[in-house]
Each structure stands twice: as C-alpha cells, then as structure tokens.
SERO-4910 file (N, C-alpha, C, O; in steps of 0.05 Angstrom, whole numbers):
BEGIN
 pado doro    nc1    nc2    nc3   cac1   cac2   cac3    cc1    cc2    cc3    oc1    oc2    oc3
  Met    A     17    -24      0      0      0      0     18     25      0     36     27     17
  Asn    A     12     44    -18     29     68    -19     20     88      2     -1     85     14
  Gln    A     36    109      5     30    129     26      3    143     21    -11    149     40
  Asp    A     -4    148     -4    -29    161    -10    -53    144      0    -72    155     11
  Asp    A    -50    117     -3    -71    100      7    -74    103     37    -96    103     48
  Gly    A    -51    104     51    -51    107     80    -64    132     89    -76    133    110
  Asn    A    -62    154     73    -74    179     80   -104    179     77   -117    199     84
  Arg    A   -116    158     66   -145    158     62   -160    148     87   -184    146     86
  Trp    A   -145    141    108   -158    132    133   -166    156    150   -153    176    151
  Leu    A   -189    153    164   -197    172    184   -203    156    210   -219    137    209
  Gly    A   -191    164    232   -197    151    258   -217    168    273   -214    193    274
  Ile    A   -237    155    285   -258    169    300   -260    157    328   -263    133    331
  Asp    A   -258    174    348   -261    166    376   -285    180    388   -285    204    392
  Val    A   -306    164    393   -332    176    402   -333    174    432   -340    154    444
  Gly    A   -326    197    445   -328    199    474   -354    210    483   -370    221    467
  Gly    A   -359    209    509   -385    219    519   -387    249    519   -408    260    515
  Ala    A   -364    263    523   -363    292    524   -349    305    501   -353    329    495
  Asn    A   -332    289    487   -317    300    464   -315    280    442   -313    256    446
  Leu    A   -317    290    417   -312    274    394   -284    281    383   -277    304    382
  Lys    A   -269    260    376   -242    264    367   -238    249    341   -248    227    337
  Ala    A   -223    262    323   -218    249    297   -189    256    288   -179    277    294
  Ala    A   -178    237    273   -151    241    262   -150    230    234   -161    209    228
  His    A   -136    245    216   -134    237    188   -107    224    183    -87    229    198
  Gly    A   -105    208    162    -80    196    155    -58    215    148    -34    207    148
  Asp    A    -64    240    141    -44    259    134    -32    273    159    -15    290    157
  Gly    A    -42    266    183    -32    277    208    -49    297    221    -45    304    244
  Gln    A    -70    307    207    -88    326    219   -105    313    241   -111    289    239
  Ala    A   -112    328    262   -129    317    283   -145    340    295   -136    363    295
  Arg    A   -169    333    304   -187    353    316   -203    341    338   -209    317    338
  Thr    A   -210    358    358   -228    351    380   -251    370    380   -248    394    378
  Ser    A   -275    359    383   -300    375    383   -317    368    407   -325    345    410
  Pro    A   -323    387    425   -340    381    448   -368    374    439   -380    386    421
  Phe    A   -379    352    450   -407    345    445   -416    327    468   -405    305    472
  Ala    A   -436    336    482   -447    321    505   -467    301    495   -491    308    491
  Val    A   -459    276    491   -476    256    480   -501    251    497   -522    248    487
  Trp    A   -497    252    524   -520    247    542   -542    267    540   -565    262    547
  Lys    A   -535    291    530   -556    312    528   -571    310    502   -595    316    501
  Glu    A   -557    303    480   -570    302    454   -562    276    439   -549    278    417
  Pro    A   -568    253    449   -560    229    435   -570    227    407   -558    214    389
  Gly    A   -593    239    401   -604    237    375   -589    253    354   -592    249    330
  Arg    A   -572    272    363   -556    288    345   -527    278    342   -511    291    329
  Leu    A   -522    254    353   -494    244    352   -484    241    323   -462    249    316
  Gly    A   -500    229    306   -492    225    278   -486    251    264   -466    254    250
  Glu    A   -503    271    269   -499    298    258   -473    311    268   -458    323    252
  Ala    A   -468    307    294   -443    319    305   -418    306    294   -398    319    288
  Ile    A   -419    279    291   -396    265    279   -392    274    250   -369    279    241
  Ala    A   -414    278    235   -412    287    207   -400    315    206   -384    320    188
  Glu    A   -408    332    224   -396    359    225   -366    358    229   -351    373    216
  Leu    A   -357    341    247   -329    339    253   -314    327    229   -293    338    221
  Thr    A   -323    305    219   -309    291    197   -309    308    172   -291    305    155
  Gly    A   -328    326    169   -330    343    145   -308    364    144   -305    377    124
  Arg    A   -294    367    166   -273    387    167   -245    376    159   -225    390    160
  Phe    A   -245    351    150   -220    338    142   -218    335    112   -238    337     98
  Pro    A   -194    331    102   -191    324     73   -206    298     67   -214    284     85
  Pro    A   -209    292     41   -223    268     33   -211    243     46   -187    241     50
  Phe    A   -228    224     53   -220    198     63   -241    178     53   -263    185     47
  Asp    A   -232    153     51   -251    133     42   -253    108     60   -268     90     54
  Arg    A   -238    108     82   -239     86    101   -239     97    129   -225    117    135
  Val    A   -254     85    147   -257     95    174   -250     73    194   -258     50    191
  Ala    A   -235     80    215   -230     63    238   -241     78    262   -235    101    266
  Ala    A   -258     64    278   -272     78    299   -269     63    326   -263     39    327
  Thr    A   -272     78    347   -273     67    374   -291     85    391   -301    106    381
  Met    A   -296     78    416   -316     93    431   -313     89    461   -301     70    471
  Thr    A   -323    109    476   -328    106    505   -355    117    512   -364    114    535
  Ala    A   -369    129    493   -395    142    499   -417    122    506   -439    130    515
  Glu    A   -412     97    502   -433     77    509   -440     77    538   -460     66    546
  Leu    A   -423     89    555   -428     90    584   -446    113    592   -455    114    615
  Cys    A   -452    130    573   -470    153    579   -497    143    589   -507    123    580
  Asp    A   -508    158    608   -533    148    621   -558    153    605   -580    148    614
  Cys    A   -554    163    580   -577    165    562   -583    137    550   -604    133    537
  Tyr    A   -565    119    554   -568     91    544   -574     73    568   -560     75    589
  Ala    A   -593     55    566   -600     38    588   -578     18    595   -574     11    618
  Thr    A   -564      9    574   -541     -9    578   -519     -2    559   -523     13    540
  Lys    A   -495    -12    565   -472     -7    547   -477    -20    519   -470     -9    499
  Arg    A   -491    -43    520   -497    -56    495   -514    -38    477   -509    -35    453
  Glu    A   -534    -25    489   -551     -7    474   -535     17    464   -538     26    441
  Gly    A   -516     26    480   -500     49    473   -482     42    449   -480     58    430
  Val    A   -469     19    450   -451     12    427   -467     11    401   -458     21    381
  Leu    A   -490     -1    402   -507     -4    378   -516     24    368   -516     29    344
  Ala    A   -523     42    386   -531     69    378   -507     84    366   -511     99    346
  Ile    A   -484     80    376   -460     94    366   -453     83    338   -446     99    320
  Ile    A   -455     57    334   -450     46    307   -469     58    287   -461     65    265
  Asp    A   -494     60    295   -514     71    277   -508    101    271   -511    110    248
  Ala    A   -499    116    291   -492    144    287   -468    147    268   -468    164    251
  Val    A   -448    130    272   -425    132    255   -432    125    226   -423    137    207
  Ser    A   -450    104    223   -459     96    196   -473    119    182   -470    123    158
  Arg    A   -490    134    197   -504    157    185   -484    179    178   -488    193    158
  Ala    A   -464    183    195   -445    205    191   -427    201    167   -420    220    153
  Val    A   -418    176    163   -399    170    142   -409    147    125   -398    126    124
  Pro    A   -432    152    111   -444    131     95   -425    123     72   -410    139     61
  Asp    A   -428     98     64   -413     88     40   -383     88     44   -368     85     25
  Arg    A   -374     90     69   -345     86     75   -342     61     91   -355     58    112
  Pro    A   -326     42     83   -321     18     99   -311     27    127   -292     42    129
  Thr    A   -323     16    148   -316     24    175   -310      0    191   -325    -20    192
  Ile    A   -287      1    205   -279    -20    223   -277     -9    252   -271     14    256
  Tyr    A   -282    -26    271   -282    -18    300   -261    -33    315   -259    -58    313
  Trp    A   -246    -19    331   -226    -31    348   -239    -44    372   -258    -34    384
  Gly    A   -229    -68    379   -241    -83    400   -223    -87    424   -198    -83    422
  Thr    A   -234    -95    446   -218   -100    470   -201   -125    468   -186   -132    486
  Asp    A   -204   -139    446   -187   -162    440   -162   -154    424   -146   -171    416
  Gly    A   -159   -128    419   -136   -118    404   -137   -123    374   -117   -126    361
  Arg    A   -162   -124    364   -165   -129    335   -187   -111    324   -203   -100    340
  Phe    A   -188   -107    298   -209    -93    285   -232   -112    278   -227   -135    272
  His    A   -256   -101    278   -280   -117    271   -298   -100    254   -299    -76    257
  Asp    A   -312   -112    235   -331    -96    219   -356    -92    235   -360   -103    257
  Ala    A   -374    -74    225   -397    -66    240   -416    -90    246   -427    -91    268
  Asp    A   -419   -108    227   -436   -131    232   -426   -148    255   -442   -158    271
  Ala    A   -400   -152    256   -388   -168    277   -393   -155    304   -398   -169    324
  Val    A   -390   -128    305   -395   -114    331   -424   -115    338   -431   -117    362
  Arg    A   -442   -113    319   -470   -115    325   -477   -142    338   -495   -144    354
  Ser    A   -463   -163    330   -468   -189    342   -456   -193    369   -465   -209    385
  Arg    A   -434   -177    374   -421   -177    401   -414   -149    409   -390   -142    409
  Pro    A   -434   -133    416   -429   -104    421   -407    -98    441   -392    -79    438
  Leu    A   -406   -114    463   -387   -106    484   -358   -109    476   -340    -99    490
  Ile    A   -352   -122    454   -324   -124    444   -313    -97    437   -289    -93    438
  Ala    A   -331    -78    430   -322    -51    422   -325    -30    444   -317     -7    441
  Ala    A   -337    -38    467   -342    -18    488   -316    -10    502   -300    -26    510
  Ala    A   -312     17    504   -289     28    518   -263     15    510   -247      6    527
  Ser    A   -258     14    485   -233      1    475   -212     21    465   -190     13    457
  Asn    A   -218     47    467   -200     66    455   -172     66    467   -152     69    453
  Trp    A   -171     62    494   -145     62    508   -126     40    497   -102     44    496
  Leu    A   -138     18    489   -122     -5    480   -109      1    453    -88     -9    447
  Ala    A   -122     17    437   -111     25    411    -85     41    416    -64     36    404
  Leu    A    -87     62    433    -63     78    439    -42     62    452    -18     64    446
  Ala    A    -49     45    471    -30     28    486    -16      9    467      8      4    470
  Ser    A    -30     -1    447    -18    -20    428      4     -6    411     25    -18    406
  Val    A     -1     19    403     19     34    389     42     41    407     66     39    399
  Ala    A     36     48    432     57     55    451     76     32    457    100     35    459
  Ala    A     64      8    459     80    -16    465    101    -21    444    123    -31    450
  Arg    A     95    -15    419    114    -19    397    139      0    401    161     -8    394
  Leu    A    134     23    412    155     43    415    175     36    436    199     40    433
  Val    A    165     24    459    183     19    481    197     -8    480    216    -12    495
  Glu    A    188    -25    462    201    -51    458    205    -66    484    185    -74    497
  Gly    A    230    -71    491    235    -89    514    235    -75    541    241    -88    562
  Arg    A    230    -49    542    231    -34    567    205    -35    583    184    -37    571
  Arg    A    207    -32    609    183    -29    626    174     -1    624    189     18    628
  Ala    A    148      3    617    138     30    612    109     33    622     96     13    628
  Ile    A    101     58    623     73     64    629     63     85    610     77    105    605
  Leu    A     40     81    599     26    101    583      8    117    602     -8    106    616
  Ile    A     11    144    602     -6    161    618    -20    180    599     -8    199    588
  Asp    A    -46    176    595    -62    193    578    -83    207    595   -102    195    604
  Val    A    -79    233    599    -97    249    616   -115    265    598   -106    283    584
  Gly    A   -140    257    598   -160    273    582   -174    292    600   -166    298    622
  Gly    A   -196    304    589   -211    322    605   -228    309    627   -234    321    647
  Thr    A   -235    284    622   -253    269    640   -240    247    655   -245    243    679
  Thr    A   -224    231    641   -212    207    653   -182    206    647   -171    221    631
  Thr    A   -168    188    662   -140    183    658   -135    154    654   -144    137    671
  Asp    A   -120    146    633   -112    119    629    -83    116    639    -66    132    633
  Leu    A    -78     94    654    -52     88    665    -45     59    658    -53     41    672
  Ile    A    -31     56    635    -29     29    623      0     19    624     17     31    612
  Pro    A      5     -2    639     32    -14    640     38    -28    613     21    -39    600
  Leu    A     64    -25    605     73    -37    580     99    -53    586    116    -43    601
  Ala    A    102    -76    574    127    -92    578    132   -110    554    113   -122    543
  Glu    A    157   -113    547    165   -131    526    150   -127    500    143   -146    486
  Gly    A    145   -101    494    131    -95    469    102   -102    469     90   -105    447
  Arg    A     90   -105    492     61   -113    493     47    -96    515     60    -85    532
  Val    A     21    -96    512      4    -82    533      2   -101    556     -8   -124    553
  Ala    A     10    -92    580     10   -109    604    -13   -103    623    -13   -112    646
  Ala    A    -33    -88    613    -56    -83    630    -71   -109    636    -73   -126    620
  Arg    A    -80   -111    661    -94   -135    670   -124   -133    665   -138   -153    663
  Gly    A   -135   -109    662   -163   -105    658   -170   -100    629   -152    -91    614
  Arg    A   -194   -105    621   -204    -99    595   -229    -81    596   -232    -63    580
  Thr    A   -247    -87    614   -271    -70    618   -265    -47    636   -244    -47    650
  Asp    A   -282    -27    635   -279     -4    653   -277    -13    682   -260     -3    697
  Thr    A   -295    -31    690   -296    -39    718   -270    -53    726   -259    -47    747
  Glu    A   -260    -71    709   -235    -85    715   -212    -65    717   -194    -68    734
  Arg    A   -212    -45    700   -190    -26    700   -192     -7    724   -171      1    735
  Phe    A   -216      0    733   -219     14    758   -207     -2    781   -192      8    798
  Gln    A   -213    -28    781   -203    -45    803   -173    -48    803   -161    -52    824
  Asn    A   -160    -47    779   -132    -51    777   -115    -25    778    -91    -26    777
  Gly    A   -129     -2    780   -115     23    780   -107     33    753    -92     53    750
  Glu    A   -117     20    732   -109     27    704   -127     49    692   -121     60    672
  Leu    A   -149     55    706   -167     76    697   -176     92    721   -185     82    741
  Val    A   -172    118    719   -181    137    740   -201    156    728   -196    169    708
  Tyr    A   -225    157    740   -246    174    729   -242    202    739   -259    212    755
  Ala    A   -220    214    731   -214    242    737   -195    252    716   -178    238    706
  Gly    A   -200    277    707   -183    288    686   -178    318    691   -182    328    713
  Ala    A   -168    331    670   -158    358    673   -178    380    668   -172    403    670
  Ser    A   -203    372    661   -222    393    654   -249    390    668   -259    408    681
  Arg    A   -261    366    666   -290    363    673   -294    353    702   -317    351    710
  Thr    A   -274    345    716   -278    333    742   -286    353    763   -273    373    767
  Pro    A   -309    349    776   -318    367    797   -298    367    820   -288    346    828
  Ile    A   -292    391    831   -273    393    853   -282    377    877   -266    365    891
  Cys    A   -309    377    881   -319    362    905   -316    332    902   -320    318    922
  Ala    A   -309    322    878   -304    293    875   -275    286    883   -269    262    885
  Leu    A   -258    306    887   -230    301    893   -224    304    923   -205    291    932
  Ala    A   -238    320    937   -232    325    965   -257    335    979   -274    348    967
  Ala    A   -258    330   1005   -279    341   1022   -269    366   1038   -285    382   1047
  Glu    A   -243    369   1040   -231    390   1055   -204    397   1044   -189    379   1036
  Leu    A   -197    423   1042   -172    432   1032   -163    457   1048   -180    471   1059
  Pro    A   -137    463   1048   -128    487   1061   -137    512   1045   -134    513   1021
  Phe    A   -147    532   1060   -155    557   1047   -149    579   1067   -159    579   1090
  Gln    A   -134    599   1058   -127    621   1076   -114    612   1102   -119    623   1123
  Gly    A    -98    590   1099    -83    581   1122    -97    562   1141    -86    555   1162
  Arg    A   -122    555   1134   -137    538   1152   -151    515   1137   -159    519   1114
  Pro    A   -153    491   1150   -168    470   1137   -197    479   1133   -210    489   1151
  Thr    A   -207    475   1109   -234    486   1102   -250    465   1086   -240    454   1067
  Gly    A   -274    460   1096   -291    441   1082   -300    452   1055   -301    477   1051
  Leu    A   -305    434   1036   -314    442   1009   -343    436   1005   -354    417   1016
  Ala    A   -356    453    989   -384    449    982   -386    424    965   -372    420    945
  Ala    A   -405    406    972   -411    383    955   -430    391    933   -453    383    933
  Glu    A   -420    407    915   -436    420    895   -419    425    870   -395    428    872
  Leu    A   -431    424    847   -417    429    822   -413    459    818   -425    471    800
  Phe    A   -396    471    834   -389    499    832   -365    503    814   -363    524    801
  Ala    A   -346    484    814   -321    487    799   -311    460    791   -317    439    803
  Thr    A   -294    460    770   -282    435    760   -252    439    757   -241    461    762
  Thr    A   -239    418    749   -210    419    745   -202    438    723   -179    448    723
  Arg    A   -219    444    705   -213    465    684   -206    491    698   -188    505    690
  Asp    A   -221    498    719   -216    522    734   -190    522    748   -175    542    750
  Val    A   -183    498    759   -157    495    773   -134    502    753   -116    517    760
  Tyr    A   -135    490    729   -113    494    711   -114    520    695    -94    528    683
  Leu    A   -137    533    695   -137    561    686   -122    579    707   -106    596    699
  Met    A   -128    574    733   -115    590    753    -85    585    754    -69    604    759
  Leu    A    -76    561    748    -47    554    749    -33    560    723     -9    556    721
  Gly    A    -47    568    702    -35    575    677    -30    552    658    -17    556    637
  Asp    A    -39    529    664    -35    506    646    -54    507    623    -48    497    601
  Phe    A    -78    519    627    -97    525    605    -98    555    601    -95    570    620
  Thr    A   -102    564    577   -105    592    571   -135    598    569   -151    581    564
  Asp    A   -141    624    572   -169    633    570   -182    625    543   -169    626    522
  Asp    A   -207    616    544   -222    609    520   -250    621    524   -268    608    534
  Pro    A   -254    646    517   -280    660    521   -303    646    507   -326    650    516
  Asp    A   -298    631    486   -320    618    472   -329    592    485   -349    581    478
  Asp    A   -313    582    504   -319    557    517   -336    562    542   -327    575    561
  Arg    A   -361    553    541   -379    557    564   -388    530    576   -408    528    590
  Gly    A   -372    510    570   -377    483    582   -366    482    610   -351    463    616
  Thr    A   -372    501    626   -362    503    653   -385    498    673   -408    493    666
  Ala    A   -378    498    699   -398    491    719   -421    510    720   -444    502    725
  Asp    A   -416    536    715   -437    556    716   -445    567    689   -462    585    687
  Gly    A   -434    556    667   -441    565    641   -428    591    632   -433    601    610
  Arg    A   -411    602    649   -397    627    642   -371    619    628   -363    595    628
  Pro    A   -357    638    616   -333    631    599   -311    617    615   -308    621    639
  Ala    A   -295    602    601   -272    588    612   -248    608    612   -230    605    596
  Val    A   -250    628    629   -229    648    631   -221    651    661   -236    643    679
  Leu    A   -198    663    665   -186    664    692   -204    678    712   -208    667    734
  Glu    A   -216    700    705   -233    715    723   -256    698    733   -263    698    757
  Cys    A   -269    684    714   -292    668    722   -283    643    737   -298    634    755
  Ala    A   -260    632    730   -250    609    745   -245    616    774   -251    600    792
  Arg    A   -235    640    779   -232    649    807   -258    649    822   -260    640    845
  Asp    A   -279    660    809   -306    660    822   -316    632    828   -327    627    849
  Arg    A   -312    614    809   -322    587    813   -307    573    835   -320    559    852
  Leu    A   -281    577    837   -266    564    858   -273    576    885   -275    562    905
  Ala    A   -278    602    887   -285    615    912   -311    603    923   -313    599    948
  Arg    A   -329    596    906   -355    585    916   -351    557    928   -367    548    945
  Met    A   -330    543    921   -324    517    933   -320    519    963   -324    500    978
  Val    A   -311    543    973   -306    546   1002   -326    567   1013   -320    579   1034
  Gly    A   -349    571   1000   -369    589   1009   -361    618   1008   -372    634   1023
  Ala    A   -343    625    990   -334    652    988   -342    664    960   -355    650    944
  Asp    A   -333    688    955   -337    701    929   -313    719    924   -293    718    939
  Arg    A   -314    734    902   -290    750    894   -283    771    915   -261    782    915
  Glu    A   -302    779    932   -297    799    952   -282    787    976   -268    802    991
  Ser    A   -285    761    981   -271    748   1004   -250    728    996   -238    715   1013
  Cys    A   -246    725    970   -226    706    960   -209    720    939   -218    725    917
  Ser    A   -185    727    947   -167    741    928   -157    722    906   -162    698    908
  Glu    A   -144    733    886   -133    717    865   -112    698    877   -110    675    869
  Asp    A    -96    708    896    -76    691    909    -89    669    924    -80    646    925
  Asp    A   -112    675    938   -126    654    952   -136    632    933   -134    609    939
  Ala    A   -147    641    911   -158    622    891   -135    605    879   -139    581    875
  Arg    A   -112    618    875    -89    603    864    -79    582    885    -72    560    877
  Gly    A    -79    590    910    -71    571    931    -90    547    932    -81    525    936
  Leu    A   -116    553    930   -135    531    930   -131    513    905   -133    489    907
  Ala    A   -125    525    882   -120    510    858    -96    492    861    -96    469    853
  Lys    A    -75    502    873    -51    486    878    -57    462    896    -46    440    892
  Ala    A    -74    466    916    -81    444    934    -97    423    919    -92    399    923
  Val    A   -115    431    902   -131    412    886   -112    396    867   -114    372    865
  Asp    A    -94    411    854    -75    398    836    -59    377    851    -54    355    840
  Gly    A    -50    383    875    -35    364    891    -50    339    897    -39    317    896
  Val    A    -76    342    904    -93    319    909    -96    302    885    -94    277    886
  Leu    A   -101    314    862   -105    299    837    -80    285    829    -80    261    821
  Leu    A    -57    299    830    -32    287    822    -26    263    840    -17    243    830
  Asp    A    -30    266    866    -24    244    884    -42    220    878    -33    197    879
  Arg    A    -67    225    871    -85    203    864    -75    189    839    -76    164    838
  Leu    A    -67    203    819    -58    191    794    -32    174    799    -30    152    788
  Val    A    -14    186    814     12    172    819      7    146    835     18    125    829
  Arg    A    -10    148    855    -15    124    872    -29    102    855    -22     79    858
  Ser    A    -47    110    838    -61     91    821    -42     78    801    -43     54    796
  Ala    A    -25     95    789     -6     85    770     14     65    783     20     44    771
  Arg    A     23     71    807     41     53    820     27     26    826     40      5    824
  Arg    A      2     28    834    -12      2    839    -15    -14    813    -11    -38    813
  Ala    A    -21     -1    791    -23    -15    765      3    -27    757      4    -50    747
  Cys    A     25    -12    761     51    -22    752     62    -44    770     74    -63    760
  Glu    A     59    -41    796     71    -60    815     60    -88    809     75   -108    811
  Ala    A     35    -91    802     23   -117    797     30   -128    770     27   -152    765
  Ala    A     40   -111    752     44   -120    724     73   -119    715     82   -138    702
  Ile    A     88    -98    721    114    -95    710    135    -86    730    159    -86    724
  Gly    A    127    -78    754    146    -66    773    149    -37    766    131    -25    754
  Ala    A    172    -25    774    176      3    770    181      9    740    198     -5    728
  Pro    A    167     28    728    171     34    700    197     49    695    206     65    712
  Glu    A    209     45    672    233     59    664    227     82    645    242    102    643
  Val    A    204     80    632    196    100    612    167    107    616    151     90    624
  Ala    A    160    132    612    132    140    612    125    154    586    140    172    577
  Leu    A    103    147    574     94    160    549     69    176    557     50    165    569
  Ile    A     68    201    549     47    219    558     31    230    535     42    236    514
  Ser    A      5    235    539    -12    246    519    -37    257    531    -41    255    555
  Gly    A    -54    269    514    -80    279    523    -80    309    526    -60    322    526
  Ser    A   -105    320    530   -108    349    534    -95    357    560    -88    380    564
  Gly    A    -92    338    579    -78    343    604    -50    332    605    -41    322    625
  Ala    A    -36    334    582     -9    323    581     10    337    601     29    324    610
  Phe    A      4    362    608     21    375    628     19    361    655     39    359    669
  Leu    A     -5    352    662     -9    337    686      3    309    684     15    299    703
  Ala    A      0    297    661     13    271    656     43    272    659     55    253    669
  Arg    A     55    294    650     84    297    652     92    298    682    112    285    689
  Arg    A     77    312    698     84    314    727     82    286    740     99    278    756
  Ala    A     61    271    733     58    244    743     81    226    733     92    210    749
  Ala    A     88    230    708    110    213    696    136    217    711    150    198    716
  Val    A    143    242    717    168    248    731    168    234    758    189    224    767
  Glu    A    145    235    772    143    221    798    148    191    795    160    179    813
  Leu    A    139    180    773    139    151    770    166    140    761    175    119    771
  Val    A    178    153    741    203    142    730    228    154    743    250    143    739
  Gly    A    226    176    757    249    188    771    268    201    752    264    203    728
  Ala    A    290    211    764    309    227    749    323    210    727    332    221    707
  Glu    A    325    184    732    339    166    713    321    157    690    331    145    671
  Gly    A    295    161    693    277    151    673    273    169    649    285    191    649
  Glu    A    258    161    630    253    176    605    223    182    603    206    165    608
  Val    A    217    207    595    190    215    590    187    221    560    202    238    550
  Val    A    169    207    547    165    211    518    137    224    514    117    212    523
  Ala    A    136    247    501    111    261    497    101    255    468    115    260    449
  Trp    A     77    245    466     65    240    440     63    267    425     65    268    400
  Gly    A     59    289    440     57    315    426     82    322    411     80    335    390
  Asp    A    105    313    420    130    319    406    132    303    380    145    311    361
  Arg    A    119    280    380    121    262    357     98    267    337    102    266    313
  Trp    A     74    271    348     50    273    331     40    302    328     23    307    310
  Gly    A     48    320    346     36    346    347     16    348    369      5    328    377
  Ala    A     10    372    378     -8    376    401    -36    367    395    -48    354    413
  Ala    A    -47    372    372    -74    365    365    -77    334    365    -97    324    375
  Ala    A    -58    320    353    -59    291    352    -54    279    380    -65    257    385
  Ser    A    -39    292    397    -35    282    424    -61    284    439    -68    266    455
  Glu    A    -76    306    435   -102    309    449   -122    288    439   -138    277    454
  Ala    A   -120    282    413   -137    261    401   -121    236    396   -123    223    375
  Ala    A   -105    228    416    -85    207    412    -97    180    405    -86    166    388
  Cys    A   -120    173    417   -132    147    411   -142    146    382   -139    126    369
  Ala    A   -152    168    372   -161    169    344   -137    167    325   -138    153    305
  His    A   -115    181    332    -91    179    315    -80    151    316    -71    141    295
  Ala    A    -81    138    339    -71    111    341    -87     92    323    -76     73    312
  Leu    A   -113     97    321   -129     80    303   -119     81    274   -118     61    261
  Val    A   -111    105    265   -101    107    238    -75     92    235    -71     78    215
  Val    A    -58     94    255    -32     79    254    -38     49    253    -25     35    237
  Leu    A    -56     39    269    -62     11    270    -76      1    245    -70    -20    234
  Ala    A    -95     17    235   -109     10    211    -91      9    187    -93     -9    170
  Arg    A    -73     29    185    -54     29    163    -36      5    164    -30     -8    144
  Ser    A    -27     -2    188     -9    -25    191    -24    -51    184    -12    -69    171
  Thr    A    -49    -53    193    -65    -77    186    -68    -80    157    -66   -102    146
  Ser    A    -74    -58    143    -77    -59    114    -51    -67    100    -52    -83     81
  Glu    A    -29    -57    109     -3    -64     97      3    -93    101     13   -106     83
  Asp    A     -4   -104    125      1   -132    130    -16   -149    112     -7   -170    102
  Arg    A    -41   -141    108    -59   -157     90    -49   -156     61    -50   -176     47
  Asp    A    -40   -132     53    -30   -130     25     -5   -147     21     -2   -160      1
  Ala    A     12   -148     42     37   -164     40     30   -193     39     43   -208     23
  Thr    A     10   -202     55      2   -230     55     -9   -237     28     -4   -259     17
  Ala    A    -26   -220     16    -38   -225    -10    -17   -227    -31    -19   -243    -50
  Gly    A      4   -210    -29     25   -210    -49     41   -236    -48     49   -247    -69
  Arg    A     45   -247    -24     59   -272    -21     43   -295    -32     53   -315    -42
  Gly    A     16   -292    -30     -1   -314    -39      0   -316    -70    -13   -333    -81
***
C-alpha cells in the first residue's frame, strides 16, 4: 500500500463529552459534544467533525460514549454509536477496534457489542507498546474526563483489565481528568487562607478552573462548558473556585484562589501517581519509561516524573505527533493501526 492510500484513513473516537478524529495525513481535531444531552444528534455531530478533514474513504472507529446514562445499557450504547457513525460517514467501509486488540466490521460488533465498548485506550497502548520494545513502561493519557494508566512490557500491553470496571479495580483507569472533574469529587476539605476548610458538595467548579488558575490552560472565552455556564477564563475560574469554600470574589483574592487550585492539583496528582504505582507493581514493577498524551499532558508529565524518577525517560506524543494529535491520541492511534493492518494484509496477499 502506498502512502497516498494510507492517507485515506480517518480515525474516530466517540467519547461521551468530546468527539475526536484524526486523518492519515496527520491532521487531528477535537470537538465538544455532550452525548448524554443530545444522543439523537450524535450522527450529525460526527458528520460535522469529519467534514472538516480532507477526503477519506476508510474509517477506523472506537468509543467510550456507550457508558452515557442516556443509554439503558452499554450494549444499547454501542449499537446506537455504530448507527450514528454509519449515518455520519455513509458508504465508507468502517472497522471498529475491540478490547481483544483487533479490528471488527460493523456486523461483527452488532453481534457482540461489548467487544467494542471502551476500547480506545487499548488502541493507543498498542501503538505505545511498539515504541518501548523491551523496556518497562507506562502510558499516561490524561483527558478532560478520565486518565488511562497502562503498563507496557516486552513490546506488549501489560494491562490486566479490559472492561472499565476491571480497569478501575486494577488502578489502570481513574475517572478524573484535567477539565471536567468536579472539585468536590476530589476532596472534602482543603487548606484555604491558612486553615483546613470544608468544600461544598456541589458542582461549583471543575479541574478546568484549577488549571486556568495555574496557567496550564489559557483563556477560552468561547468555551462555556463550565460549571456555571460562564466563559472558561481566569476571572470566572476564580469566582467558581471561591464558591467551593463558600466565598466570592470579595472574600477570595486571586492569590487565595491560586492557593486553592494548587491544593486541588496536589490531590489529583497524588491520586494519579498512587493509582499508576498500583497498576505497575502488579504488572511490570517500576517503569523505566513514561509515554504521555492527552489534553492534560502537562499533568501527565508531572505524574510521569514522579513515577520514572530522574533516571527515567518521559516521551511526549505531542513531540512526535503534534499537540492536536496528542489530544486526540486514541483516534490517531487508530489510523496507525489500521494502516499497519492494511499493509500486513497486502503483503500477505502478495505472497499468496
């Protein structure tokens, strides 16, 4: 297969809060879409995203949106997502990545829907495993909602879990990320103005506000996917964080809000590192290499340094694929895997 053929692939990762896609030419995009709010518009939203790419004639897809509570079961969710993808990219052959580490056509997934449920992490981990070869490694992909912590060894994925539940149990999946996680889900009490202070058990602020205050995210006035529907900018982030301790901008200075943000960041980082160590200890021991990606790659890097130490190596997918492809890393990995699979089939046919 020539390079032009490889560029005809489009990878699609259907998440519950974000849709991500990557083209064979290296382009990648992420588009916010709350599936649980408008499940009937999913096909239209996917079509809008894929329409922003150069021409493609083959699709590789994966998903996590089947867990959205607009679906009675994950089985129902997988089938709904397949139908939405089919409407969005009609007349394009589409294959789905499975938790068995293989691609399947739509009919095969319809007969066994759970094979495709929450499989996106395994696509990225499979590509990562090729890179580290014989070394002990961990993949740290921090998204806006969740974090994948995947042990790798001897050129293979060493994760013990395959379903979300199994991965929760093994420390390989943490349902916390750099944008959408409510602060009240991370701690009940934090230091504020020099004193231990209880937090409101209310969706007043999220981790997006934390990392706006700390400068890891820049202001985005057009983004109103925040706890209060106001813009994702520093000034509003300060207000949202102040409400977590029953305060407002008159009683919570910018320095106070930044101190609160640092405390939240410390709690989240500690949680990720502890979970990663648990995942690695049972599978590979101490990792020598960490591969990082996701919209929260800055947080992944801090966790990576804690895990591999001064002698270890940290590899950023953003340096290899670009920032947009790192954010949509699972979609980009699908293209890599699909292209490789096609080349292997062509080589086999040639030998025949």
